[in-house]
C-alpha positions as CSV (number, residue, x, y, z in Angstrom):
1,M,-26.2,33.1,-38.4
2,P,-28.0,31.3,-35.6
3,G,-27.9,27.4,-35.4
4,R,-24.9,25.6,-36.8
5,P,-23.1,26.8,-39.5
6,S,-24.0,24.8,-43.1
7,A,-21.7,22.0,-44.7
8,G,-18.7,23.7,-46.2
9,F,-19.0,26.8,-44.3
10,L,-15.2,28.1,-43.9
11,A,-14.7,30.2,-41.0
12,T,-11.3,32.2,-40.6
13,S,-11.8,32.9,-36.8
14,W,-13.6,30.7,-34.2
15,I,-14.9,32.7,-30.6
16,V,-15.6,30.5,-27.8
17,G,-18.1,32.5,-25.6
18,A,-20.7,34.7,-26.3
19,G,-20.4,36.9,-23.3
20,I,-19.8,40.8,-24.0
21,T,-16.2,40.4,-24.6
22,G,-16.9,37.5,-27.4
23,A,-19.7,39.2,-29.1
24,L,-17.5,42.4,-29.4
25,V,-14.7,40.7,-30.9
26,A,-16.9,38.7,-33.0
27,E,-18.6,41.8,-34.4
28,R,-14.8,43.8,-35.1
29,L,-14.3,40.5,-37.1
30,I,-17.1,40.7,-38.6
31,R,-16.1,44.3,-39.8
32,E,-13.1,43.4,-40.7
33,G,-14.6,40.9,-43.5
34,R,-13.8,37.7,-41.5
35,Q,-16.2,34.7,-41.6
36,V,-16.8,34.0,-38.1
37,V,-18.4,30.9,-36.0
38,L,-19.2,32.5,-32.3
39,I,-19.7,29.4,-30.0
40,E,-21.8,29.6,-26.5
41,R,-23.0,26.8,-24.3
42,E,-25.6,28.9,-22.5
43,D,-28.4,30.9,-24.2
44,A,-28.4,34.1,-24.3
45,S,-27.9,36.6,-21.2
46,H,-26.5,33.5,-18.9
47,G,-23.2,34.4,-18.3
48,S,-21.1,36.4,-16.2
49,T,-22.0,39.7,-17.1
50,A,-25.9,38.6,-16.4
51,A,-24.3,37.1,-12.8
52,S,-22.9,40.7,-12.0
53,N,-26.2,42.5,-12.0
54,R,-27.5,40.1,-9.1
């Protein structure tokens, strides 16, 4: 769900950082049936993984 969660959305898990680790953890939790909110400060592809390829 891009953007902000709607009012009344109850998440069972909140993940700060949508890098490779945060994204993989979010995917795993979603597959387990949890409601996940993934929070990222930057736009996609601006984290430490992107920087390691320069």
